[in-house]
N, C-alpha and C positions, 0 to 999 in steps of 0.2 A: 525424610524429605517431605516438606509441606507443599502440596500441589492442589490446584482447584479441582472441583468435581466436573466442571464444564468450561468451555472456552467459546469464543466467537471468532469466526474467520471471515475476512473480506477477500473475495476473489478479485484480484487486480490484473488478471491476464489480458482482459479486453483493453486495458489502458497501458499499464507499465510493461506488460508482455509484448503486445502487438506493436507498440510505438517504436520498438527497436528492430522490428522485422523489415527486411528488404521488400518482401512481398506485401502488397496492400490487399487485405481480404475484402471480398464483396460484403455489402451490408447484410445480405441474406444469410451469409455464413456467420457473421457476428451475432445476428439475431438468434440463430440456431444455437450458438454457443451459450448466449445469455439464458435462453430458455432451458438449456441443459443444466446450467448452474442452478437455476431455480428448482428444477426437478431433483437435482442432487441434494438440495437442502440448504443452499446458501441463503442467508437472510440479509447479507450486505454484499453489494456488488459494485465495483468501480467500472462504470460502463465506458468511460472514455475521458477525453479532455476537451476543453474549449480553447485550444491553442490555434494559432494561425494555420489554416490548411496548407499554406505554402511552406511553412516551417515543419509541420508534422502532418504530411498527407495521410498517414495511417489513421488519423483521428478526424478526418474531414466530415464523416457522417455521424458523429456523436449526437448531433441534434436529432437525427432521424431515429436513432436507437431510443432516446428518451421519449419521443412522441409515441413510439410503439408500446412502451411499458407504462404509460401514464396511469392506466387503470389497474395496475397490478398492486394487490394488497399484501402486506406482511413482509415486503422486501424493501430495504433501503438501497436506493441507487444513488451513487455519488459521482462527481466529475471533478477533475483537477482544473483549476483556473489560474490565471496569472494577473488579470487586470479587470477593469470595469467592463470591458467588452465581454469578458467571460460571463459575468453576472447577467448582462443583457441577453446573451444567448441562452443562458439557463432559464431566464424568465420566459423567453419566447417559446421554448420547447417543453416547459413543464418540469424541468429538473428541480428537485427540492433539497438537494444537499451538494455544497461545493467545498472544495478543499484548496487552501492556499499553501504555498511552500516558501521557505527561506533556508539558505545554507547557514550552518553553524560556523563555517569558515569565514572569519573576518577578512583575512587576506584576499580570499577569492571574491567575496562580496564587494570589497573596496575596489579591487582591480577591475571588476566587471561593470559595476553600476555606481561606484564612488559613494556608497552608503554602507554603514554598519548593518549587521542583521537586524538590530533593534530599530534602526531608522526605516529599514524596508518594511518591517511588520507595522510600525506606526502608520506607514503609508497605506496600509490595508483598511484603515478606519472607514473611509467612504465606501469602499467595496462592501464591507460587512454591513454598513448602514443600508445600502441599497438592497442587499440580499434580504436583510431582516424585514424591511418594508414590504417585500414581496413574498413573505412567508418561506424564505429559503434559509436553511440552516448553514452555518459556516464552521468548518473545522480547519485546523492548521497542521502543517508538517514541518519538521526540522530535519534537514538533510545533513548527514555526516556528523552527528553529535558525538559519535564514538571515535572519531578520528578522520582527518582529511589529508590528502596528498600534499597540501600546501603548508599546513602547520604541524602535522603529526597529531599528537594528542590534543583534544579540545578540553579546556578546563570546565569542570562541572559548573563553576560560577558563570561562565559564558552561556551555557545552556540554560541555566536558571534565569539569566537576564532576558533571553529570548522568550522563554515561557511567560515571564511577567509581562513582556511587551504584547504577547498574544492576549493574555488576560485583560490587559488595558484596553484593547480594541473590541472586547466582548467575546473572544474565542476561548472556550474551556474544554474543547476536545482536540487533543494534540497527538500527533504521531511522531515517533522517533525513528528516522529512516536511515538505515546503515547503507547508504548508496555506495560508499567506498569499499564496503566489505571488509572493514578493518576491526570490527567489534570482536571482543572475546568474552566468554561467559562471566568471569569474575567482575569485569568492568560493567557489563550489562546489569548484573545483579546489584552492584553498588550504586550505579547511577540511577537505576529505576527505583530502588529502595529509597534513596535520598529524595528524588523528585516527588514520589508519592507522599512522602512524609511532609515535605515543604509545601506542596500544592495539592491538598486533598480534594479540592473542588474540580480538579481536572480529570476527564476521562481519557485514559492513555491507550494508544495503539503502538505496536512495534512492527517494523517493516524491515526484514532482513534479506540481504542478498547473500548468495552462497558462494561468493568469489573464492574464498579459501576454505570451504567446507565447514564453516563454523555455524551456519544458520540454525540447524536443529538444536545444537548445544546452547546457542544464544536464546532460542525460544524457551528451552527448559529453564535457563537462568532467569528469564523474564517471568515465567510462571512462579518460580520460587520467590520472586520479589513482589508477587501479587498482581502482575499484569495478566489479563485474560482475553485481550483483543489483539489479533495478529492478521497481517496481510499475507496472502499466499498467491501463487500464480500457477495455473494449470501447466503441467509439463516442465515447470521450472523456467519458463520463458522470461525474458527481460534483460535488464542490464542498466548501465548508466553511460550515456554517450560522452559525458564530461570527465569520466575517471578512467585512466588507462587500465585495460585488462579486467574491467568490472564484468562479472558474469551475471547470470540471471537471478531472479528472485527465488526464494525457497519454494519448492514444489508443493502445490496444494495436496496432491495425492500422498506424498511422503509424510506431510504433517498430519493429515487425517489418519493415515495408517499408524503413525506413532501414537496418536491419541487413543485410537481404538485398542492398541496393544497395552496401553497404560491404564485403560479403564476410565479415560477422561472423555466426557461427552462433547462432540463437536456438532452433532446434528447433520453431518454430511455422510452420504452413502459412498464409501470408498470404491466399491465395485463399479458403480455408475461413473464415478470420477475417472477411474483408470481407463474405462472404455472411451471416455471423452478425450483423454490424453493421447490415446492411440490414434484417434481420429484427427486430433490437432496436428500430429506429425505429418499427415497427408496434406492438410490444409496449408501449412507453412513450408512444406517441402524439405524438411530436415528432421532428424530425430530430436525428441525431447531429452532433457538431461536429468530426469528424476530417477531415483534408485528403483522405485516400484515398477517403472517401465522396463527395467532390465531384469529385475529379480522376481517381481510379483509379490503378493502378500505372504507374510510368514505362514498364515493359515493354509495357503495353497501347497505348502510342503507336506502337510499332514494328510496321509492316506488312510 
């Protein structure tokens, strides 16, 4: 089994985790969580999104979070955006990394906005231009490349076409996001291997939801295909409001624990992270869904 010596994790709990929670956390609690992630060793953190506060009230204070961490060195903070307004907010609060998203589902895209995914990405050109002019990096995300509830399997050629559309507007950092939770390991390996070979200039991220218990296996398959960047969420919080039955993201503490046990460096302190996950349960008012919260570390069994 060919695996990397080290990987990079992005903590997405402050955005993808909390945006699905009924309870809206206070800004001070989010700041404490972000500071905890930094102390635990995360070098990439998704602080929030610049969506309409009316549509996503949980993300209304993202601007304040970025202002607080403007002078922090050695950590990349990113935010999800949907339009030009998102870039304008990023400029105003000092955000230096934004992420755009499009669905790989042609049927879903056409039904909702009457555009193909490629047309949607082409429309990002002015957004990327404004971001670049203000020294803000842009990355892209492709939701449901491994399957969607509307079409089932997504042809690799469709995903390649969307990747090329991103490259055409100047984006060469792309995340494959299994929002539907339909990915399986052999599919992940084959698609990631093919995309890496066809688009060697792209920096790849993988974002797995654990809807059907496949996320950890899919991360392993991604590593075997040469991917070393992964999104995770503290306590396994998250989900997808547009996909029936979609569960949360793969748990940060579970992934870090697996890497520790496999001898793969993540740079994250799993004990620190597990303590944070226990505290997060109190903040959101319900249990987390990680295995480590239930069973503890393997090392904890040894007396």
